[in-house]
C-alpha positions as CSV (number, residue, x, y, z in Angstrom):
1,M,130.2,47.3,-21.2
2,L,128.1,48.3,-24.2
3,D,128.6,46.8,-27.7
4,T,132.0,48.0,-29.0
5,S,131.1,47.8,-32.7
6,R,130.1,51.5,-32.9
7,P,130.7,54.1,-35.5
8,A,133.2,56.9,-35.2
9,I,132.4,59.6,-32.7
10,G,132.4,63.3,-33.5
11,C,131.8,65.6,-30.5
12,T,130.5,64.1,-27.2
13,R,127.6,66.1,-25.7
14,I,126.5,65.3,-22.1
15,Y,123.0,66.3,-21.1
16,L,122.1,66.7,-17.4
17,R,118.7,67.6,-15.9
18,V,116.8,67.7,-12.6
19,S,113.3,68.8,-12.2
20,T,113.7,70.7,-8.9
21,N,116.3,73.1,-7.7
22,S,116.8,71.1,-4.5
23,Q,117.6,68.0,-6.6
24,A,116.4,65.9,-3.7
25,T,113.1,64.4,-5.1
26,E,114.8,62.9,-8.2
27,G,117.1,60.7,-6.1
28,F,120.3,61.9,-7.9
29,S,121.8,65.3,-8.4
30,L,123.3,67.1,-11.3
31,A,126.7,66.4,-9.8
32,A,126.0,62.7,-9.6
33,Q,124.8,62.6,-13.2
34,R,127.9,64.5,-14.3
35,E,130.3,62.2,-12.4
36,R,128.7,59.1,-13.9
37,A,128.7,60.5,-17.5
38,L,132.4,61.6,-17.2
39,A,133.4,58.3,-15.7
40,W,131.8,56.5,-18.7
41,C,133.5,58.8,-21.1
42,T,136.9,58.1,-19.5
43,A,136.3,54.3,-19.7
44,E,135.5,54.7,-23.4
45,G,138.6,56.8,-24.1
46,I,136.7,60.1,-24.6
47,S,138.6,63.0,-23.1
48,D,136.7,66.0,-24.4
49,S,133.0,66.6,-24.0
50,E,130.5,69.5,-24.0
51,I,128.0,69.6,-21.0
52,Y,124.5,70.9,-21.3
53,T,122.4,71.5,-18.2
54,D,118.7,72.1,-17.3
55,A,118.3,72.6,-13.6
56,G,114.9,72.9,-12.0
57,L,113.0,72.2,-15.2
58,S,110.4,69.5,-15.8
59,G,111.2,66.9,-18.4
60,T,107.7,67.3,-19.8
61,R,108.6,70.7,-21.2
62,N,109.8,71.0,-24.8
63,D,111.3,74.5,-24.3
64,R,114.3,73.6,-22.1
65,P,117.2,75.9,-22.9
66,G,119.9,73.3,-22.4
67,L,118.3,70.6,-24.5
68,N,117.5,73.1,-27.2
69,A,121.1,74.3,-27.3
70,L,122.3,70.7,-27.5
71,L,120.0,69.9,-30.4
72,S,121.0,73.1,-32.2
73,D,124.8,72.3,-31.8
74,L,124.4,68.7,-32.8
75,R,126.3,67.6,-35.9
76,R,126.7,64.3,-37.8
77,D,128.5,61.6,-35.8
78,D,128.1,63.4,-32.5
79,L,127.4,61.4,-29.4
80,V,124.7,62.4,-26.8
81,V,125.1,60.9,-23.4
82,V,122.4,60.9,-20.7
83,Y,122.3,59.3,-17.3
84,A,118.8,57.9,-18.0
85,L,116.1,58.3,-20.6
86,S,114.0,60.0,-17.9
87,R,116.5,62.9,-18.0
88,L,115.8,63.3,-21.7
89,G,112.0,63.5,-21.3
90,R,109.2,62.9,-18.9
91,G,106.3,63.8,-21.2
92,G,105.6,60.2,-22.3
93,I,107.0,57.9,-24.8
94,I,105.9,60.1,-27.8
95,Q,108.0,63.0,-26.5
96,T,111.1,60.9,-25.6
97,L,111.1,59.1,-29.0
98,G,110.5,62.4,-30.7
99,I,113.8,63.7,-29.2
100,V,115.6,60.5,-30.0
101,K,114.4,60.7,-33.6
102,E,115.6,64.3,-33.8
103,I,119.0,63.3,-32.6
104,E,119.2,60.5,-35.2
105,A,117.8,62.7,-38.0
106,K,120.8,65.0,-37.5
107,G,123.2,62.1,-37.7
108,G,123.9,61.7,-34.0
109,R,123.5,58.8,-31.7
110,L,122.3,58.5,-28.1
111,V,123.8,56.6,-25.1
112,S,121.7,56.1,-22.0
113,L,123.8,54.8,-19.2
114,T,121.1,53.4,-16.9
115,E,119.3,51.5,-19.5
116,H,122.5,50.5,-21.4
117,I,121.1,51.8,-24.6
118,D,123.3,52.9,-27.5
119,T,121.3,53.8,-30.6
120,G,124.4,53.4,-32.7
121,T,124.3,49.6,-32.2
122,I,121.8,47.0,-33.3
123,P,121.2,45.8,-29.7
124,G,120.8,49.3,-28.5
125,R,118.1,50.1,-31.1
126,L,116.4,46.8,-30.3
127,V,116.2,47.6,-26.6
128,L,114.9,51.2,-27.4
129,N,112.2,49.8,-29.6
130,M,111.2,47.3,-27.0
131,L,111.0,49.9,-24.3
132,A,109.0,52.1,-26.6
133,S,106.5,49.3,-27.3
134,I,106.2,48.4,-23.6
135,S,105.7,52.0,-22.6
136,E,103.1,52.6,-25.3
137,M,101.3,49.4,-24.2
138,E,101.3,50.7,-20.6
139,V,100.0,54.1,-21.7
140,E,97.1,52.3,-23.6
141,I,96.3,50.0,-20.7
142,T,96.3,53.0,-18.3
143,R,94.1,55.0,-20.7
144,E,91.6,52.1,-21.0
145,R,91.5,51.6,-17.3
146,T,91.0,55.3,-16.7
147,H,88.3,55.4,-19.3
148,A,86.5,52.4,-17.9
149,G,86.7,53.8,-14.3
150,R,85.2,57.1,-15.5
151,Q,82.4,55.4,-17.4
152,Q,81.6,53.3,-14.3
153,A,81.6,56.4,-12.1
154,A,79.3,58.2,-14.5
155,S,76.9,55.3,-14.7
156,Q,76.6,55.6,-10.9
157,G,75.8,59.3,-11.1
158,V,79.3,60.6,-10.3
159,F,81.0,63.3,-12.4
160,P,84.5,61.9,-12.8
161,H,86.4,65.1,-13.5
162,A,87.1,68.5,-11.9
163,A,84.2,70.8,-11.4
164,K,85.5,73.3,-14.0
165,G,84.3,71.0,-16.7
166,L,80.6,71.5,-15.7
167,P,78.2,74.1,-17.1
168,M,77.8,77.4,-15.2
169,G,75.6,77.0,-12.1
170,Y,76.8,73.5,-11.2
171,T,79.7,72.1,-9.2
172,R,81.0,68.8,-8.0
173,G,79.5,68.1,-4.5
174,E,80.0,65.4,-1.9
175,G,80.8,62.0,-3.4
176,G,81.3,63.5,-6.9
177,R,77.5,64.2,-7.4
178,I,76.6,67.3,-9.5
179,V,75.0,70.0,-7.4
180,T,74.1,73.7,-7.9
181,D,76.5,76.4,-6.8
182,D,76.2,80.2,-6.2
183,R,76.2,80.8,-10.0
184,A,72.8,79.1,-10.4
185,D,71.1,82.5,-9.8
186,V,73.1,84.0,-12.6
187,V,72.0,81.3,-15.0
188,R,68.3,82.0,-14.0
189,L,68.9,85.8,-14.6
190,V,70.4,85.1,-18.1
191,F,67.2,83.2,-19.1
192,Q,64.9,85.9,-17.6
193,L,66.7,88.6,-19.6
194,A,66.5,86.5,-22.7
195,A,62.8,85.7,-22.4
196,G,60.8,86.4,-25.5
197,G,63.8,85.7,-27.8
198,K,65.8,88.8,-27.0
199,S,69.2,88.9,-28.7
200,F,72.3,87.5,-27.0
201,L,74.0,90.9,-27.4
202,H,71.1,92.6,-25.5
203,V,71.4,90.1,-22.7
204,A,75.2,90.6,-22.5
205,D,74.8,94.4,-22.3
206,E,72.2,94.1,-19.5
207,L,74.4,91.8,-17.5
208,N,77.4,94.1,-17.8
209,K,75.3,97.1,-16.8
210,R,74.3,95.2,-13.6
211,G,77.9,94.4,-12.9
212,V,77.4,90.6,-13.2
213,L,80.6,88.9,-14.1
214,T,81.3,85.7,-16.0
215,V,82.9,82.6,-14.3
216,Q,86.3,84.0,-15.4
217,G,85.5,87.3,-13.7
218,G,85.3,89.3,-16.9
219,P,82.5,91.1,-18.9
220,W,79.9,89.1,-20.9
221,V,79.8,88.9,-24.7
222,D,77.1,87.5,-26.9
223,T,78.7,84.1,-27.6
224,Q,79.0,83.4,-23.9
225,V,75.3,84.2,-23.4
226,G,74.5,81.9,-26.4
227,R,76.3,79.0,-24.8
228,V,74.2,79.3,-21.7
229,I,70.9,79.8,-23.5
230,R,71.3,76.8,-25.8
231,N,72.4,74.3,-23.0
232,E,69.5,71.9,-22.4
233,V,70.9,70.6,-19.2
234,Y,69.2,73.5,-17.3
235,H,65.7,72.1,-17.9
236,T,66.3,68.4,-18.6
237,G,67.9,67.5,-15.3
238,S,70.5,65.3,-17.1
239,Y,74.1,66.1,-18.0
240,Q,75.3,64.1,-21.0
241,Y,78.8,63.0,-20.0
242,R,81.2,62.7,-23.1
243,A,78.8,64.6,-25.3
244,R,81.5,67.3,-25.7
245,T,84.3,64.9,-26.6
246,H,82.1,62.7,-28.9
247,P,79.4,65.1,-30.2
248,D,78.5,62.8,-33.2
249,E,78.3,59.5,-31.2
250,P,75.2,59.8,-28.9
251,A,75.5,56.1,-28.1
252,R,78.7,56.8,-26.1
253,W,77.1,59.5,-24.0
254,Q,76.4,58.7,-20.3
255,P,73.6,60.7,-18.6
256,I,74.3,62.0,-15.1
257,P,71.4,63.4,-13.1
258,V,71.6,67.1,-12.1
259,P,69.2,69.4,-10.3
260,P,67.2,71.3,-13.0
261,L,67.4,75.1,-12.7
262,L,64.5,75.9,-15.0
263,S,61.2,74.5,-16.2
264,E,61.0,73.5,-19.9
265,A,58.7,76.5,-20.5
266,E,61.3,78.9,-19.1
267,W,64.0,77.4,-21.2
268,Q,61.9,77.5,-24.4
269,A,60.9,81.2,-23.7
270,A,64.6,82.2,-24.0
271,Q,65.3,80.4,-27.3
272,R,65.6,82.3,-30.5
273,T,65.8,81.3,-34.1
274,R,69.2,81.2,-35.6
275,T,69.6,83.7,-38.5
276,H,72.2,84.4,-41.1
277,N,72.2,88.1,-40.2
278,H,75.5,87.9,-38.3
279,A,78.0,90.7,-38.2
280,H,80.7,88.9,-40.2
281,R,78.2,88.6,-43.1
282,D,77.6,92.4,-43.2
283,E,79.5,93.4,-46.4
284,A,79.3,97.1,-45.5
285,R,81.3,96.4,-42.3
286,F,83.5,93.5,-43.7
287,P,83.9,94.0,-47.5
288,L,86.8,91.5,-47.7
289,T,84.7,88.6,-46.4
290,G,85.1,85.7,-48.9
291,H,88.1,87.5,-50.6
292,L,90.8,87.3,-47.9
293,R,93.0,84.5,-46.7
294,C,95.4,84.2,-43.7
295,L,99.1,83.5,-44.0
296,C,98.2,79.9,-43.3
297,G,95.8,79.8,-46.2
298,A,92.5,79.7,-44.2
299,R,89.7,82.1,-45.2
300,L,89.2,85.0,-42.8
301,H,85.8,86.2,-41.5
302,G,84.8,89.4,-39.8
303,R,84.6,89.8,-36.1
304,S,83.7,92.6,-33.7
305,N,84.0,93.0,-30.0
306,T,80.7,94.9,-29.7
307,A,79.8,93.9,-26.2
308,Q,83.2,94.7,-24.7
309,D,83.4,97.9,-26.7
310,R,80.1,99.1,-25.4
311,L,81.2,98.2,-21.9
312,R,84.3,100.4,-22.4
313,N,82.1,103.2,-23.9
314,R,83.9,103.1,-27.2
315,A,82.2,105.2,-29.8
316,E,83.0,102.7,-32.6
317,P,83.5,99.0,-32.1
318,R,86.8,97.5,-33.1
319,L,86.6,95.3,-36.2
320,W,88.9,92.4,-37.1
321,Y,89.3,89.7,-39.6
322,L,89.7,86.4,-37.8
323,C,91.5,83.1,-38.5
324,S,89.7,80.7,-36.2
325,P,89.9,77.0,-35.4
326,K,86.4,76.5,-36.8
327,G,87.2,78.1,-40.1
328,R,90.5,76.4,-40.7
329,G,89.9,73.0,-39.1
330,T,93.0,73.0,-36.9
331,P,93.3,73.9,-33.2
332,T,96.1,76.5,-33.8
333,C,97.0,78.7,-36.8
334,P,100.2,77.3,-38.4
335,A,101.3,80.9,-39.2
336,N,101.6,82.1,-35.6
337,G,101.1,78.9,-33.5
338,K,98.1,80.4,-31.6
339,G,94.5,79.4,-31.4
340,A,93.4,82.5,-33.3
341,H,95.0,85.0,-35.7
342,Y,93.5,88.5,-35.6
343,W,93.9,91.0,-38.5
344,R,92.9,94.7,-37.8
345,A,90.1,95.5,-40.3
346,E,91.2,99.1,-40.8
347,V,94.7,98.1,-41.7
348,V,94.0,95.2,-44.1
349,E,91.1,97.0,-45.8
350,A,93.3,100.1,-46.5
351,S,96.1,97.8,-47.6
352,A,93.7,95.8,-49.9
353,R,92.4,98.9,-51.7
354,A,96.0,100.2,-52.2
355,S,97.1,96.8,-53.5
356,L,94.2,96.4,-55.9
357,E,94.7,100.0,-57.2
358,W,98.4,99.3,-57.9
359,V,97.6,96.0,-59.7
360,L,95.0,97.7,-61.9
361,R,97.5,100.4,-62.9
362,H,100.3,98.0,-63.8
363,P,99.7,95.8,-66.9
364,E,102.5,93.4,-66.0
365,A,101.1,92.5,-62.6
366,L,97.6,92.4,-64.1
367,Q,98.7,90.1,-66.8
368,R,100.3,87.7,-64.3
369,L,97.2,87.6,-62.0
370,A,94.7,87.4,-64.8
371,Q,96.2,84.1,-66.1
372,S,94.1,82.0,-63.8
373,G,92.0,79.6,-65.7
374,T,94.2,79.4,-68.7
375,Q,96.8,76.9,-67.6
376,Q,98.3,74.1,-69.5
377,T,98.1,70.4,-68.6
378,D,99.4,69.5,-65.2
379,P,102.0,66.7,-65.4
380,G,103.2,67.3,-61.8
381,A,99.8,67.0,-60.2
382,A,100.5,63.6,-58.5
383,E,103.9,64.7,-57.2
384,R,102.5,68.0,-56.0
385,A,99.7,66.2,-54.2
386,E,102.2,64.0,-52.4
387,L,104.2,67.1,-51.3
388,E,101.1,68.8,-50.1
389,A,100.3,65.7,-48.1
390,Q,103.8,65.9,-46.6
391,R,103.2,69.5,-45.7
392,G,99.9,68.6,-44.0
393,R,101.7,65.9,-42.0
394,L,104.4,68.3,-41.1
395,I,101.8,70.8,-39.8
396,E,100.3,68.0,-37.6
397,L,103.7,67.2,-36.1
398,H,104.1,70.8,-35.3
399,L,100.7,71.1,-33.7
400,E,101.5,68.0,-31.6
401,G,104.7,69.5,-30.4
402,L,107.0,66.9,-32.0
403,I,109.1,69.4,-33.9
404,D,110.1,72.9,-32.9
405,R,108.8,76.0,-34.7
406,A,112.1,76.9,-36.4
407,E,112.5,73.5,-37.9
408,F,108.8,73.5,-38.9
409,I,109.1,76.8,-40.7
410,S,112.3,75.7,-42.5
411,R,110.8,72.4,-43.7
412,R,107.4,73.9,-44.5
413,D,109.0,76.7,-46.7
414,A,111.2,74.1,-48.5
415,L,108.1,72.0,-49.3
416,S,106.2,75.1,-50.4
417,V,109.1,76.0,-52.9
418,R,109.0,72.5,-54.4
419,I,105.2,72.6,-54.7
420,Q,105.3,76.0,-56.3
421,A,107.9,74.8,-58.8
422,L,105.7,71.9,-59.9
423,K,102.7,74.1,-60.7
424,P,102.0,74.3,-64.4
425,R,103.0,77.4,-66.2
426,P,100.0,79.5,-67.3
427,L,99.4,80.3,-70.9
428,P,99.7,84.0,-71.8
429,V,96.6,86.2,-71.7
430,Q,96.2,88.5,-74.6
431,N,94.4,91.8,-75.2
432,L,93.8,92.9,-71.7
433,P,91.7,96.1,-71.5
434,E,92.9,99.4,-70.1
435,L,91.9,99.4,-66.4
436,S,93.4,102.6,-65.1
437,A,89.9,104.2,-64.8
438,Y,89.0,101.4,-62.4
439,A,92.2,102.0,-60.5
440,D,91.2,105.7,-60.1
441,A,87.8,104.7,-58.8
442,V,89.0,102.1,-56.2
443,P,89.8,104.6,-53.4
444,L,86.4,106.4,-54.0
445,L,84.0,103.5,-54.2
446,S,81.3,103.1,-51.6
447,P,81.3,99.8,-49.7
448,A,78.6,98.3,-51.8
449,D,80.3,99.3,-55.1
450,Y,83.6,98.1,-53.8
451,V,82.2,94.7,-52.9
452,G,80.7,94.5,-56.4
453,L,84.0,95.2,-58.0
454,L,85.7,92.5,-55.9
455,R,83.0,90.1,-57.1
456,D,83.3,91.1,-60.8
457,F,87.0,90.7,-60.8
458,A,87.0,87.6,-58.5
459,V,89.7,89.3,-56.4
460,E,91.5,87.3,-53.7
461,F,93.9,88.8,-51.1
462,A,96.4,87.1,-48.9
463,G,97.8,88.3,-45.6
464,Q,101.5,89.3,-45.4
465,E,104.1,88.9,-42.6
466,D,103.9,92.7,-41.8
467,G,100.1,92.6,-41.2
468,T,99.2,94.1,-44.6
469,V,97.5,92.2,-47.5
470,A,98.2,91.8,-51.3
471,V,96.3,90.7,-54.3
472,V,97.2,87.1,-55.2
473,R,94.4,86.3,-57.7
474,L,92.3,88.3,-60.1
475,S,90.2,87.6,-63.2
476,V,89.3,90.2,-65.8
477,P,85.5,89.9,-66.5
478,H,84.5,89.2,-70.1
479,F,82.2,92.2,-70.3
480,L,85.2,94.5,-70.3
481,G,86.1,93.3,-73.8
482,S,89.1,91.0,-73.0
483,E,89.0,88.3,-75.7
484,D,91.2,85.8,-73.9
485,G,91.3,87.1,-70.4
486,Q,89.5,85.2,-67.7
């Protein structure tokens, strides 16, 4: 019998799960779990209960309908009953404790019948914490042993992972040694086409014309060619194990011998000097570069699918503004939960011109946006910084899958409202000039003149939920005669 000194019970919610439809591999069925849970409820004097079921679903998944429904219905003082902690989650201690913490955050408590855990009692919480510590220690020990084993294998010339982690042209042969495969000739062809420093885009076009496919079975683009050309493994005969996971710690790399595919002279002949003449820096094609932010706040840069568009015989390449992991510093965009966030250039550029024209015609909007740089003292700076740090930690929890997207958005928006409320009120800007002539000119400006206007007014746009953009910051230049405008 569990400790009887427990708080009052609201609604009792029983959660049942098996990972296979046959229910055989788990050793107990949904019916057995249900019978045990209802028997416990009867012994505790609980007559009414709600039952939530996930049949044939792995416990490593966070998107289980039954569990999500239970957490959504959960109210303060509710009791969640499971046959065992393994029914709640099988994705490791972090996942299981995350679910338990979510139950407790909503004012509920958990009872696990197999482990005799009741989070509503001091002994129950103690046992849970002990299990969590032991499980975490086991995870760390297993990780260390696995790492040591892989390092030992690498030191003996064995690649300790699946072959898909190797560069193109190599595979994992007998005994784990790295050997060449049937893509080695493709690698040699890439270097032959790039000899003399030809552009990556030229090489990609030529490969696509010849019907040569990538490892994934698709067409080539310039970035894929660049990754092959810059990889020194093809002429050094040495694959640096762990260089990808620890790029800034060469001391931790472990060289593994590989058959070289090229001579050093052949490798050098294909190299080309990096330039800054990239497509996303071409202001004629991407006038909003440096002036546009994603919904998540990251700056966007231009992107074209030139190689694929040529392959599909498109007269004009499709242009985008991209929110990428490299630009924002996180693996996924918090605004859409994906690795990349694409904005159609033709849509956002038309929307940007329309938004700027509207602002220049409306003195009230212009007055509000032109107040940047004229703010009072900032007494809420410290509190605002702490709230912004909380928002950052919240984003990290979401990226790690510890909170669902709905709760993340709700908490993020609440923090954003508090942060906005703490921002200092700007001082009024006086004597703004008449700018309707500039508004008339906006739709007619050439790309070069438009970029100049954006620079002069220090315009900044932000993406909106509907895919359009709006002006969020603007400064009136001094040469227009504004005495106090910035």
